[in-house]
Phi, psi and omega in degrees: 000159181105334179275135182288143180275163177273091183246093188270333182277126181294148181231160174254125184235130170257128174250121188236153184119197177114213186098324178228163179299328181299329176269320189286315185296319174297326177296320177297320178300318178294317179300317179299321181291320176301317179291327179291322180288329176201113184297343180272355175298135180259129182240134175230129174267133175239111185218207181284337182076018181288171186297323180300311181298315183295323180292314182293322185272352183304133179066011178244299182220153177285148180225143174230151186262145177245139174284112181199151177223149179285162179244315187300131177079004182266161175283174183302315182298316180294322179295320178297316178299322179297316179295320180292335179281338186304313179301322178295320178297321178293319178296317175303313182297318180301315180296317180296315181295318180295325181283318187273334180053062182288145171281334182200152177233132182243123179264132182255011184091168185092146190297334182292342179282340184302302182299326183291311180294320179299316179294319178299317178300315180298325182272359177079024179270141180297139184222156173212157170234154173236127178252117185281327189260165180285336173252112185295148173286163185297324181296313180292328176301315181291313184291339182301338182281343186240347183279164179279323182226141174243113175265134177231153182273325183247137179299335183260016179306125187295142173072325184266340189289342181259003179284137183294342180273359189275138174233126178276115185236343189090185182255127181300139179241137184300148185304315181300323179291319180295329175296324177293328178298316180294325176292325180300320181299322183284339184260354183300316182295322178299317180294318180298326183277348181271091184290340182269358182290135180287150175287115188258125179248121177260129180237125178213137175250023184098181186297332179266357185078173177223107186302320181296318177294319178303315181294321179294320178294318179303318178290323180298328181299332177296335179268355183241015186309137174063018179282114185270003183261355187243139174237124180258135169243118193230117173266112191260340196084164187296319192294330191251013185299307184293314180305314183286317179300315179301322180293319178295317180298315180298324182275354178059050179237137181297138186202156166230116183241127176218153177293328182204140175249134182283334186237080181294331181298322177294323180289320175303319182298321182285333192285141168269329182217137180241132176245121191198176171288180186236043173293156186298320180293319177301314179297318180299318182290318180296316182286329176298326180267352178067047181257153176275139182220149166250112181271135172240090187300143175294118190288348182249016176296147181307129179057021180056035188294333181294322178296319179293322175303309183296320183298327178300323178281319180301320181296339178257012184053039181253002179187169171247158178224135171235120179288148182301324180294338177284348179260010184241133174275173179284350183280118179263133179234143179299324182300314181290314183301319182292327185277333187289141175224115182070031180222163178289150181272142177148179178269125184272136176241137184252012184300319181297319177295316180300319179298318180292321178298314179296320179304311183284329176298318185266349182226079185293337179294324177293321177299317182297322179300316180293321178300316181297315180291326177298315179298321178296325183288329183285164178218095181291345181266007185305313185294315179298319180296322178296311183294320177300318179295324178294318179296320177300317179295318182292337181275352181291000000 
């Protein structure tokens, strides 16, 4: 696996799902691979049609919207509305499928993929789903009973890993990122030989930042004051830029703080240690590059899937994990409670993070072990393997 097949006849592929980057970015990686194998392959994304999807896909791939609403975590009224929306979503899907005439449809998870895959099954069109997380979402759980292939990222993915239709492939990573991986290999020796290079810690809580991680790092800086061996690169989100920048200045530590960085792949390349959430796409990118990470899972992720994602790496000594509740003291403060959004309430302490940073700064051999295991965990061929499997299915 990993070698591209000779697929000369162009095909029409619908990639459905999305709503969030965790579903959309792996779908883009698959779309890029289809186009790479044959530039005449036609790709259409069918999703929620929200602003995020349209912005990310602009000038890359066409997108059409499906009428669909989520069920999980919703109230009774919202669930009823979601069920009532399903016939409209199926009708939308029927019209799209009849117009586009796909050879195959791939679901990436998310409620918008439900009506499309269901309609494809009814029409006898080949289908597959990809589950990014170790705990499957409700849509993929349901669709797993009717699709032809189930692709999973983790060998231990619950409920789906024992299905005879399941193939363990890893999580697709975008082409541009994989190009950075190959560049990383050529620069590793240069970095190893640069004895004066600062130990670089990259901190990111996603595109919106993570206030709780920011607060824990701010406290951690108190244990790292005046350390001239560390360089922090910190993506804070808009709300915490000044608060975080002031803390770095006060602690006299070299830093680059921005609300958002456009090129995370370049930052991954520079980093010796990454502190971040444990979404499936983040894990796929980190392991593709073989980087050491301390995961702080988002505590309110559906079915707590981020903690399970991170634990899969921790069990292989391919990463460390600190739960958000481990960064909170028993002391509750109004100031923290008022500022937090989507985080646990309490006073954040960064001593545990500071201790781990110092551990890896002073013991590079331990860092190297995790990097090696991280690389083993990753699968840079995931996208090629998925597309090859899809072509095999379409040729049956």
